[in-house]
TILO-339638 format. One record per atom (N, C-alpha, C): x, y, z; residue in one letter. Coordinates in pm, 1 decimal. Atoms other than C-alpha are relative to their C-alpha. Layout:
<zavexs>
px|py|pz|type
X|Y|Z|a .
...
</zavexs>
This chain:
<zavexs>
px|py|pz|type
70.0|-64.4|-111.7|m .
2404.8|17231.5|7401.3|m .
-37.4|143.0|-39.9|m .
45.3|-134.7|31.6|n .
2192.9|17547.0|7351.6|n .
59.7|101.7|96.7|n .
-58.7|-105.5|-81.8|r .
2360.6|17864.8|7474.9|r .
-102.2|111.9|20.1|r .
92.5|-107.1|-35.5|i .
2154.0|18128.9|7654.3|i .
81.1|120.6|47.7|i .
-63.1|-122.8|-47.6|l .
2261.2|18490.6|7701.0|l .
-92.4|65.4|101.7|l .
75.7|-67.3|-105.9|i .
2144.3|18645.5|8028.6|i .
58.1|140.5|16.4|i .
-44.3|-139.3|-17.7|v .
2166.2|19026.2|8034.3|v .
-69.9|51.9|124.7|v .
57.6|-30.6|-131.5|e .
2111.1|19110.2|8400.8|e .
107.9|60.5|89.3|e .
-99.9|-66.6|-83.2|d .
2288.1|19353.3|8634.6|d .
-4.2|-44.7|146.1|d .
8.0|51.8|-136.7|d .
2168.4|19191.2|8957.1|d .
73.0|-133.9|3.1|d .
-86.1|117.3|2.4|e .
2442.5|18939.0|9023.0|e .
-68.4|-123.7|58.3|e .
67.4|113.7|-64.0|a .
2230.0|18720.4|9253.4|a .
-104.9|-61.2|-92.3|a .
103.6|49.7|91.4|i .
1943.6|18696.0|9004.0|i .
63.8|-68.4|-120.2|i .
-68.5|58.1|115.9|a .
2180.8|18632.1|8714.7|a .
56.8|-137.2|34.0|a .
-57.8|128.4|-41.6|q .
2353.0|18353.8|8910.1|q .
-108.1|-105.8|16.9|q .
111.1|93.1|-17.2|l .
2019.6|18194.8|9001.1|l .
-50.9|-49.6|-135.2|l .
46.5|36.9|134.1|e .
1903.2|18201.0|8638.5|e .
100.4|-92.3|-68.6|e .
-105.2|78.5|64.8|s .
2236.6|18066.9|8516.3|s .
5.8|-141.4|56.5|s .
-8.5|131.7|-64.4|d .
2246.4|17781.5|8771.0|d .
-118.7|-87.3|-38.8|d .
118.8|80.1|28.7|y .
1890.2|17672.0|8701.7|y .
-2.3|-43.7|-146.9|y .
-2.6|34.9|142.4|l .
1928.4|17683.5|8323.3|l .
105.8|-107.2|-26.7|l .
-104.6|101.4|14.3|h .
2250.6|17486.3|8351.5|h .
-51.7|-136.9|44.4|h .
57.3|125.5|-49.2|a .
2063.8|17223.3|8554.6|a .
-100.8|-58.2|-99.3|a .
97.0|44.3|99.5|q .
1809.8|17208.3|8270.8|q .
65.4|-35.6|-134.1|q .
-70.8|42.6|119.9|g .
2079.9|17133.1|8014.2|g .
45.3|111.4|-91.8|g .
-42.8|-113.3|81.0|f .
2160.2|17483.3|7888.3|f .
136.8|50.4|45.4|f .
-123.7|-69.6|-34.4|e .
2487.2|17673.6|7878.1|e .
-31.1|148.8|5.1|e .
37.8|-139.6|-17.7|a .
2447.5|18027.1|8012.3|a .
121.6|91.4|7.6|a .
-100.4|-106.1|-6.8|t .
2657.6|18340.1|7959.3|t .
-67.6|123.3|56.2|t .
59.7|-116.5|-65.3|v .
2595.2|18648.6|8175.0|v .
70.6|127.8|-44.7|v .
-51.1|-134.2|29.0|a .
2637.0|19011.1|8068.7|a .
-58.2|94.1|105.3|a .
48.0|-78.9|-113.9|p .
2613.1|19261.4|8359.6|p .
-54.0|138.5|-34.5|p .
49.8|-132.8|37.2|d .
2515.9|19573.2|8161.6|d .
-44.3|-0.5|-145.9|d .
54.4|-7.7|134.7|g .
2353.2|19689.8|7840.9|g .
102.3|-8.4|-111.8|g .
-99.2|5.3|107.5|p .
2661.5|19758.2|7623.9|p .
65.7|-137.1|-15.8|p .
-61.1|133.2|6.7|t .
2821.2|19424.5|7714.3|t .
-99.3|-101.1|-56.6|t .
103.0|89.8|50.3|g .
2493.3|19245.4|7651.4|g .
-20.4|15.7|-149.0|g .
17.9|-24.2|142.5|l .
2454.2|19409.4|7311.1|l .
115.1|-59.1|-79.7|l .
-117.2|52.9|69.8|d .
2809.2|19319.1|7209.2|d .
-4.9|-152.9|-8.0|d .
7.7|146.9|-0.5|k .
2763.2|18954.9|7310.8|k .
-114.1|-48.4|-88.6|k .
115.9|40.4|78.5|a .
2420.3|18935.6|7146.8|a .
28.2|5.5|-150.2|a .
-27.8|-18.2|142.3|l .
2556.7|19057.8|6812.7|l .
117.3|-83.7|-49.2|l .
-119.2|73.8|42.4|t .
2876.1|18852.9|6811.5|t .
-2.2|-147.5|38.8|t .
3.6|138.7|-46.2|g .
2788.3|18531.4|6994.2|g .
-106.7|-82.1|-70.2|g .
97.0|92.8|57.2|d .
2591.1|18226.9|6889.7|d .
-90.3|-50.0|112.4|d .
90.9|33.1|-109.5|y .
2293.0|18204.7|7124.6|y .
-134.5|-47.7|-53.6|y .
131.6|51.9|38.1|a .
1965.4|18014.7|7109.8|a .
-110.7|93.0|47.6|a .
101.0|-91.1|-56.0|l .
1781.8|18278.8|7317.6|l .
69.9|101.5|90.1|l .
-52.0|-104.7|-87.3|i .
1841.0|18601.8|7511.0|i .
-103.6|30.8|107.2|i .
82.9|-45.6|-111.7|i .
1698.2|18676.9|7856.2|i .
47.1|141.2|32.6|i .
-42.1|-140.3|-3.0|l .
1702.4|19056.8|7868.9|l .
-78.4|80.0|103.0|l .
62.6|-84.8|-101.7|d .
1631.6|19269.3|8175.6|d .
-21.3|140.0|-57.3|d .
29.2|-134.5|49.5|v .
1471.8|19609.3|8112.0|v .
92.1|103.5|63.0|v .
-79.4|-100.2|-70.4|m .
1660.2|19807.6|8377.9|m .
145.9|-43.8|4.6|m .
-141.8|35.6|8.6|l .
2030.6|19792.0|8293.1|l .
86.6|125.8|1.8|l .
-92.6|-113.8|5.6|p .
2328.4|20026.1|8345.5|p .
62.4|12.4|-138.7|p .
-68.3|-23.8|126.7|g .
2488.4|20186.0|8043.4|g .
-91.6|10.9|-119.5|g .
95.9|2.5|111.2|m .
2201.6|20108.4|7805.7|m .
-117.1|-86.2|44.9|m .
110.9|78.9|-53.2|d .
1851.7|19997.4|7898.8|d .
-37.4|-113.9|-95.6|d .
35.9|118.3|76.4|g .
1697.0|19674.0|7778.7|g .
-74.5|31.2|-128.6|g .
73.6|-35.3|121.3|f .
1471.7|19847.9|7527.4|f .
95.6|37.6|-113.6|f .
-97.2|-39.7|102.1|e .
1766.8|20001.2|7345.8|e .
78.6|-120.5|-49.0|e .
-69.2|122.9|39.6|v .
1952.6|19670.1|7349.5|v .
-89.2|-81.6|-92.5|v .
96.7|75.5|80.8|l .
1641.5|19497.0|7214.8|l .
-12.3|58.0|-140.1|l .
16.4|-65.7|129.6|s .
1597.6|19751.5|6936.8|s .
121.0|-20.5|-89.8|s .
-121.9|14.5|79.7|k .
1961.0|19729.1|6823.8|k .
23.0|-145.2|-41.7|k .
-14.2|141.8|36.3|v .
1965.0|19349.0|6834.4|v .
-94.4|-33.6|-114.5|v .
99.3|31.0|102.8|r .
1648.8|19334.1|6624.9|r .
37.9|56.2|-137.2|r .
-44.7|-53.6|128.7|e .
1817.4|19544.6|6355.7|e .
88.6|-98.6|-74.7|e .
-97.3|89.5|61.8|q .
2067.0|19262.8|6293.1|q .
-26.6|-148.9|21.1|q .
14.2|141.4|-33.1|r .
1956.3|18936.5|6453.5|r .
-145.9|-39.3|18.6|r .
131.3|57.0|-25.3|n .
1644.7|18720.9|6447.4|n .
19.6|-115.5|96.9|n .
-25.9|97.3|-105.0|i .
1671.8|18535.4|6776.6|i .
-105.7|20.6|108.2|i .
100.8|-18.5|-104.9|p .
1414.7|18469.3|7052.9|p .
53.8|85.4|114.9|p .
-38.3|-87.3|-111.1|i .
1427.1|18739.9|7320.5|i .
-112.4|1.9|102.7|i .
94.0|0.9|-112.3|l .
1255.6|18704.5|7658.7|l .
31.8|121.0|86.8|l .
-21.1|-125.0|-72.8|l .
1215.6|19043.8|7824.4|l .
-39.2|-17.5|146.4|l .
25.5|9.1|-143.9|v .
1235.5|19066.6|8205.2|v .
-29.3|140.1|53.3|v .
37.4|-130.8|-52.6|t .
1052.2|19354.4|8374.5|t .
-43.8|-12.3|145.0|t .
41.5|-1.0|-139.8|a .
990.9|19449.3|8737.1|a .
-133.1|71.9|17.6|a .
123.4|-77.3|-9.6|r .
683.9|19658.2|8657.7|r .
-121.0|-90.3|-17.9|r .
120.3|82.3|4.6|k .
341.3|19509.6|8718.6|k .
-97.3|46.9|-107.5|k .
93.8|-49.0|101.8|d .
158.1|19734.2|8472.7|d .
44.8|-44.7|-137.7|d .
-24.9|50.3|134.6|d .
154.7|19678.8|8097.7|d .
92.8|88.6|-82.7|d .
-79.4|-95.4|78.1|v .
378.1|19971.5|7992.6|v .
123.6|-65.7|-59.6|v .
-122.4|64.4|48.6|d .
706.5|19778.5|7969.6|d .
-31.5|-114.0|-96.3|d .
36.3|115.3|82.6|k .
534.3|19474.6|7823.7|k .
-38.8|43.9|-141.2|k .
46.6|-48.7|130.4|i .
362.6|19667.6|7544.9|i .
116.4|58.7|-80.0|i .
-114.5|-60.4|68.6|k .
678.0|19864.5|7461.5|k .
96.8|-107.3|-48.3|k .
-93.0|106.5|36.8|g .
896.9|19552.6|7462.1|g .
-49.6|-83.9|-115.2|g .
56.8|80.1|109.8|l .
664.1|19350.6|7241.2|l .
-1.6|80.7|-129.3|l .
-0.6|-85.9|118.3|g .
638.9|19648.3|7007.0|g .
136.9|11.3|-63.9|g .
-137.3|-8.4|51.0|l .
1017.7|19657.2|6973.7|l .
51.6|-134.2|-52.6|l .
-39.7|129.0|57.3|g .
1030.8|19287.3|6884.7|g .
30.2|-110.0|99.0|g .
-18.4|108.9|-96.8|a .
1050.6|19091.1|7210.2|a .
-99.3|-111.8|-31.0|a .
88.4|113.4|26.0|d .
902.0|18743.0|7178.3|d .
-93.5|-26.8|117.7|d .
80.3|26.7|-119.7|d .
770.7|18727.1|7535.0|d .
56.3|85.5|113.1|d .
-47.9|-73.4|-116.2|y .
804.0|18887.8|7875.5|y .
-32.1|-81.1|125.5|y .
23.6|63.9|-128.5|i .
822.6|18768.3|8233.8|i .
22.5|105.6|107.1|i .
-4.6|-104.3|-101.4|t .
763.5|18979.3|8544.5|t .
66.5|-50.1|127.6|t .
-63.8|31.3|-128.0|k .
984.8|18977.6|8853.1|k .
-100.2|22.5|113.8|k .
-82.6|121.6|-14.1|p .
970.2|18797.3|9086.1|p .
-64.6|-117.0|-75.1|p .
51.0|116.7|71.7|f .
936.1|18473.2|8890.1|f .
73.8|-123.4|49.3|f .
-64.2|124.1|-43.5|s .
1014.3|18110.8|8960.6|s .
97.0|-46.3|-108.3|s .
-95.6|51.5|98.9|p .
1319.9|17956.7|8790.6|p .
-62.3|-104.0|-92.4|p .
62.3|103.0|83.7|s .
1101.7|17670.8|8666.8|s .
-86.1|62.7|-109.3|s .
79.4|-69.2|101.8|e .
870.0|17915.1|8488.0|e .
91.3|57.7|-107.6|e .
-95.9|-55.1|95.6|l .
1169.7|18085.4|8327.7|l .
50.8|-109.9|-93.4|l .
-52.2|109.9|82.0|a .
1311.7|17751.6|8208.3|a .
-105.5|-50.4|-96.9|a .
108.1|48.3|86.4|a .
972.7|17646.4|8070.2|a .
-20.4|93.2|-118.6|a .
16.9|-96.4|109.5|r .
941.7|17965.0|7866.9|r .
119.2|-4.6|-96.2|r .
-119.8|10.4|84.2|v .
1299.0|17936.4|7741.8|v .
-12.1|-120.1|-93.9|v .
13.6|121.4|80.8|k .
1237.8|17580.5|7620.9|k .
-107.6|16.7|-106.5|k .
110.7|-16.5|93.9|a .
906.5|17672.6|7458.5|a .
38.5|89.7|-117.0|a .
-36.2|-93.6|107.4|h .
1051.3|17964.8|7262.6|h .
109.9|-56.2|-90.1|h .
-103.0|61.3|83.8|i .
1356.4|17772.4|7144.5|i .
-63.3|-102.8|-93.5|i .
68.3|99.1|83.9|k .
1132.9|17489.7|7019.5|k .
-81.0|68.2|-109.8|k .
80.6|-72.7|97.4|r .
901.9|17738.0|6848.8|r .
88.1|60.9|-109.0|r .
-91.9|-61.1|97.1|y .
1191.8|17919.3|6682.9|y .
58.9|-105.3|-93.6|y .
-56.4|106.8|82.5|d .
1351.0|17594.7|6564.3|d .
-102.8|-53.3|-99.4|d .
105.8|49.5|86.6|r .
1017.7|17481.5|6422.4|r .
-26.5|98.3|-114.7|r .
24.1|-101.1|102.2|l .
963.0|17810.0|6237.0|l .
115.3|7.3|-99.6|l .
-116.6|-5.8|88.3|v .
1317.8|17821.0|6099.8|v .
5.0|-122.8|-89.6|v .
0.1|122.9|79.5|g .
1293.5|17460.0|5987.4|g .
-105.2|0.8|-107.4|g .
108.8|-3.3|97.3|a .
969.4|17539.2|5807.2|a .
28.8|92.7|-116.7|a .
-20.0|-98.6|106.2|v .
1102.3|17833.1|5607.9|v .
136.6|-9.9|-66.9|v .
-133.3|10.5|60.0|v .
1465.9|17744.1|5543.3|v .
16.9|-138.3|-62.1|v .
-12.7|130.3|62.7|p .
1501.4|17466.2|5286.7|p .
135.8|-62.8|26.3|p .
-125.7|71.2|-15.5|e .
1763.9|17203.5|5336.0|e .
80.1|13.3|-129.2|e .
-81.6|-21.3|118.5|r .
2051.7|17266.3|5099.7|r .
16.1|-129.5|-76.2|r .
-11.7|115.8|87.8|d .
2064.9|17031.7|4803.9|d .
142.2|-1.6|-54.0|d .
-142.4|2.9|32.8|v .
2430.1|16936.1|4768.6|v .
40.0|-138.4|-50.1|v .
-58.5|124.0|49.6|i .
2609.7|16671.6|4562.9|i .
149.2|5.8|28.0|i .
-143.4|5.4|-28.7|e .
2954.8|16573.2|4687.3|e .
58.4|-129.7|-54.1|e .
-71.4|114.7|55.7|i .
3181.3|16341.5|4490.0|i .
148.8|30.4|6.0|i .
-142.6|-21.6|-26.4|r .
3541.3|16317.1|4606.3|r .
27.6|145.7|34.8|r .
-36.0|-138.0|-35.0|d .
3685.0|16671.4|4597.1|d .
-96.7|102.9|-57.5|d .
96.5|-92.6|58.3|l .
3384.1|16820.4|4418.9|l .
-123.4|12.9|89.7|l .
121.9|-27.2|-74.4|k .
3094.9|16983.3|4601.9|k .
-85.1|94.8|-83.9|k .
89.0|-79.3|84.4|l .
2805.8|17108.2|4389.1|l .
-122.7|36.6|82.2|l .
112.3|-49.3|-79.1|d .
2557.0|17322.2|4580.8|d .
-109.8|43.9|-96.6|d .
108.0|-28.1|94.8|k .
2236.6|17310.7|4377.2|k .
-87.8|115.1|47.1|k .
81.8|-108.6|-52.9|t .
2064.1|17558.3|4608.5|t .
56.5|135.8|-38.8|t .
-63.9|-128.4|33.2|s .
2314.4|17839.0|4554.9|s .
63.8|0.0|-138.7|s .
-60.6|18.4|132.3|r .
2435.0|17702.1|4217.6|r .
148.6|39.5|1.3|r .
-143.4|-24.1|-10.4|k .
2797.9|17707.4|4327.2|k .
75.2|-132.4|-0.7|k .
-86.5|117.4|3.7|l .
3081.2|17462.9|4269.1|l .
125.4|27.0|82.1|l .
-122.4|-9.8|-77.7|y .
3366.9|17400.0|4511.0|y .
88.5|-119.5|-34.3|y .
-98.0|104.1|29.3|v .
3679.8|17205.4|4416.0|v .
105.8|5.5|108.5|v .
-90.4|3.8|-115.9|s .
3882.2|17102.4|4721.3|s .
-20.2|122.5|88.1|s .
34.1|-112.2|-85.4|g .
3703.1|17378.8|4911.9|g .
8.0|136.9|-65.0|g .
-14.0|-128.8|70.4|e .
3778.1|17650.0|4653.8|e .
-113.3|16.8|-100.6|e .
111.4|-22.9|91.6|e .
3485.8|17804.1|4467.9|e .
51.2|23.5|-141.9|e .
-30.8|-16.9|141.0|k .
3502.7|17780.2|4088.5|k .
-121.9|59.4|-70.5|k .
109.9|-65.6|68.5|k .
3292.3|18008.7|3873.3|k .
-42.2|-81.0|-123.6|k .
54.0|71.4|115.6|l .
3065.6|17833.1|3622.9|l .
-105.4|84.9|-68.6|l .
111.4|-61.1|71.3|t .
2840.5|17965.1|3350.8|t .
-124.4|-82.9|27.8|t .
125.4|71.9|-24.2|a .
2475.0|17863.2|3367.3|a .
-0.2|-135.8|-69.8|a .
-1.4|125.5|74.8|r .
2523.8|17596.5|3097.8|r .
102.3|-98.5|57.3|r .
-101.7|86.1|-60.4|e .
2842.4|17463.6|3256.8|e .
-54.5|-63.9|128.0|e .
56.9|54.0|-123.4|f .
2661.4|17426.8|3587.3|f .
-103.6|-107.0|-31.2|f .
105.0|95.6|34.8|d .
2362.9|17253.1|3427.6|d .
58.8|-130.5|-52.0|d .
-62.8|119.4|56.6|l .
2587.7|17013.0|3238.7|l .
68.1|-81.6|109.9|l .
-67.6|71.4|-108.0|l .
2798.0|16926.8|3543.4|l .
-101.3|-59.9|97.3|l .
103.4|51.9|-89.4|e .
2487.8|16887.6|3759.3|e .
-62.6|-127.2|-57.9|e .
59.6|118.7|62.9|f .
2336.8|16643.4|3509.9|f .
94.6|-119.0|7.3|f .
-97.2|109.4|-1.4|l .
2654.2|16437.6|3487.7|l .
20.5|-54.5|141.3|l .
-21.1|44.9|-137.0|m .
2705.1|16428.7|3865.8|m .
-123.2|-69.3|57.4|m .
124.1|63.2|-45.2|t .
2341.9|16332.9|3917.7|t .
-18.3|-138.5|-62.0|t .
10.5|129.2|69.4|h .
2380.7|16041.4|3673.8|h .
140.7|-57.7|-21.4|h .
-138.7|46.5|12.6|p .
2729.9|15904.3|3750.1|p .
10.5|-138.6|-62.5|p .
-35.5|131.7|57.0|n .
2892.6|15610.5|3570.9|n .
-86.9|-41.7|-118.6|n .
80.6|30.9|119.0|k .
2645.4|15628.9|3282.9|k .
53.9|79.6|-117.6|k .
-55.5|-64.0|119.1|v .
2767.7|15706.3|2932.5|v .
-111.1|71.0|-77.1|v .
94.7|-77.8|80.1|y .
2588.5|15981.1|2739.1|y .
68.8|48.5|-126.4|y .
-54.5|-51.7|125.8|s .
2640.9|16071.3|2376.7|s .
-9.7|151.8|-0.3|s .
7.1|-145.6|11.8|k .
2695.0|16431.4|2272.5|k .
-142.9|42.9|-30.6|k .
136.3|-33.4|36.5|q .
2348.3|16431.2|2119.2|q .
-92.6|-5.7|121.3|q .
83.7|13.6|-119.6|e .
2188.5|16309.0|2443.0|e .
24.8|114.9|97.1|e .
-31.0|-110.9|-88.9|l .
2370.8|16571.1|2649.0|l .
-52.4|131.8|-55.1|l .
48.7|-122.4|64.8|f .
2281.1|16840.9|2400.3|f .
-150.6|14.7|21.3|f .
145.1|-4.3|-16.1|e .
1912.9|16751.2|2420.7|e .
-40.7|20.4|145.5|e .
31.1|-13.9|-141.1|q .
1917.9|16727.5|2799.6|q .
24.5|142.0|52.0|q .
-40.5|-129.1|-56.9|i .
2094.4|17057.1|2867.4|i .
-52.9|117.9|-78.1|i .
42.0|-113.6|81.9|w .
2002.2|17277.1|2577.1|w .
-147.7|-9.6|-39.7|w .
141.3|32.0|28.0|n .
1653.7|17120.8|2523.7|n .
-69.4|95.9|-96.4|n .
79.1|-84.9|88.8|s .
1427.7|17397.0|2390.1|s .
85.7|88.1|-88.7|s .
-91.3|-80.4|81.8|d .
1732.3|17581.7|2255.2|d .
86.6|-90.0|-87.8|d .
-85.3|100.8|61.3|s .
1853.6|17270.0|2078.6|s .
21.9|15.5|-149.9|s .
-35.2|-25.5|139.2|i .
1867.6|17423.6|1732.9|i .
141.4|56.3|0.3|i .
-138.6|-43.8|-4.6|g .
2241.4|17441.9|1703.2|g .
93.7|-115.1|-26.7|g .
-105.1|95.4|29.2|d .
2562.2|17247.2|1686.9|d .
34.9|-76.4|126.8|d .
-31.6|79.8|-118.4|i .
2623.1|16957.4|1926.1|i .
147.8|10.9|36.3|i .
-141.4|-20.9|-31.4|a .
2989.4|17052.3|1909.3|a .
15.9|88.6|124.0|a .
-6.3|-83.2|-119.9|t .
2905.9|17299.4|2186.3|t .
17.1|-84.8|125.4|t .
-18.2|91.3|-113.3|v .
2893.9|16997.4|2419.9|v .
148.5|-22.6|25.2|v .
-144.0|22.6|-11.1|t .
3261.4|16928.6|2349.2|t .
69.2|121.3|60.5|t .
-58.7|-123.6|-50.2|v .
3347.0|17291.3|2418.4|v .
-26.5|14.4|150.2|v .
35.2|-13.1|-140.8|h .
3162.4|17289.5|2751.6|h .
69.6|-106.0|85.6|h .
-73.3|104.7|-72.9|i .
3320.3|16959.0|2856.2|i .
144.5|44.8|21.4|i .
-137.7|-48.4|-9.5|k .
3663.0|17110.1|2784.0|k .
12.7|106.8|108.9|k .
-4.3|-106.9|-99.7|k .
3583.4|17416.6|2996.5|k .
-18.1|-55.0|141.8|k .
20.6|60.4|-131.2|l .
3455.7|17202.6|3283.0|l .
126.8|-70.0|48.3|l .
-122.9|69.6|-38.1|r .
3770.9|16991.4|3278.8|r .
107.3|97.2|45.6|r .
-99.7|-100.2|-39.6|e .
3982.2|17305.8|3302.5|e .
-23.3|46.7|143.8|e .
34.3|-50.0|-131.9|k .
3798.9|17391.4|3623.7|k .
-1.5|-106.7|108.4|k .
14.7|102.6|-103.5|i .
3762.2|17055.0|3798.3|i .
110.9|-105.5|-0.3|i .
-100.6|105.2|8.6|e .
4044.9|16831.9|3679.2|e .
138.3|52.0|39.4|e .
-138.6|-33.0|-32.6|v .
4395.4|16836.4|3823.0|v .
84.2|-5.3|-126.9|v .
-68.6|16.8|128.4|d .
4525.3|16711.1|3486.7|d .
-107.1|-25.4|-104.5|d .
110.4|17.5|95.5|r .
4275.1|16772.5|3208.2|r .
34.9|-94.5|-114.7|r .
-37.2|99.2|101.1|n .
4476.1|16546.0|2976.5|n .
-17.3|-142.7|51.6|n .
25.4|129.8|-62.8|n .
4415.8|16263.6|3222.4|n .
-114.7|16.6|99.4|n .
113.7|-34.4|-86.9|p .
4067.3|16340.4|3357.1|p .
-40.1|-111.8|95.3|p .
42.3|95.7|-102.5|q .
3955.6|16174.1|3679.9|q .
-150.5|5.1|24.2|q .
144.7|-14.1|-20.7|y .
3596.7|16295.0|3673.4|y .
-77.4|-24.5|-130.3|y .
75.1|12.7|125.4|i .
3463.4|16344.4|3320.4|i .
85.1|-75.3|-101.3|i .
-75.3|85.4|91.1|e .
3587.8|16058.6|3103.0|e .
-60.2|2.4|-140.0|e .
44.5|17.2|138.1|t .
3568.9|16033.6|2727.0|t .
-6.7|-148.9|-29.9|t .
15.8|138.7|45.3|v .
3430.7|15701.4|2607.4|v .
2.0|6.3|-152.5|v .
-22.2|-22.5|142.4|w .
3567.4|15695.4|2254.7|w .
-105.7|-68.4|-85.9|w .
100.6|49.6|92.3|g .
3307.9|15657.1|1983.4|g .
-140.1|-1.8|57.4|g .
132.1|2.6|-62.6|v .
3020.8|15689.6|2234.2|v .
-35.5|136.6|59.1|v .
32.7|-127.6|-63.1|g .
3032.2|16002.5|2451.5|g .
80.6|25.0|124.8|g .
-68.1|-36.5|-124.1|y .
3112.1|16103.8|2807.5|y .
-67.1|-67.7|120.0|y .
48.4|62.7|-123.3|r .
3078.3|15954.9|3154.7|r .
63.9|71.2|119.0|r .
-54.7|-55.9|-123.9|f .
3113.8|16106.1|3502.3|f .
31.8|-115.4|91.7|f .
-45.0|113.4|-79.4|r .
3316.1|15864.6|3711.4|r .
3.1|35.0|148.6|r .
-5.0|-18.5|-145.3|v .
3271.5|15829.4|4088.4|v .
106.5|-90.2|58.8|v .
</zavexs>
């Protein structure tokens, strides 16, 4: 359920907004003043903020400005002024939209839904899905190039990561040292394939509980290595 933060000092209006949003499937939290609203906005997990301009302790513009320094979240500014002064100032500070009092609860809910959908669509378009391989207690995050063993991060060199990624991507298949050398070192392949053995040893030290009895990277004698799932 999407959580909405309502920063509003008028208790009756805040209750009306909260009740209507709840009826529309949202969970609403109310902050009665600017400082409380700012604290909740920066520490809570909200899908959108409904922010009144006139607030005790700290006005809505200041709250908006401080939130925008740290959070990218849809903010709907609420103003009682009919002219464009508050609207222009609020949009300039980073508000996504504004609504003028008095307004109907259905209009408020419609705008809330529209901005959440728009934000989700934009975030989904720019944030790639993480490419992760998980095999038993190993989690290889290809996006951040990090390895976790039973939840604990293990530091890998670039070559160690590339070698482990290749093996985990092609499980249960046996590769010779020469094949691994050509796959991982490719254009830098003028060298000694013995480096494969060295890198396998280092990987086992980091991922195996007992490197003398490996459960992940197996040696197939006379042939090469295999990653077992």
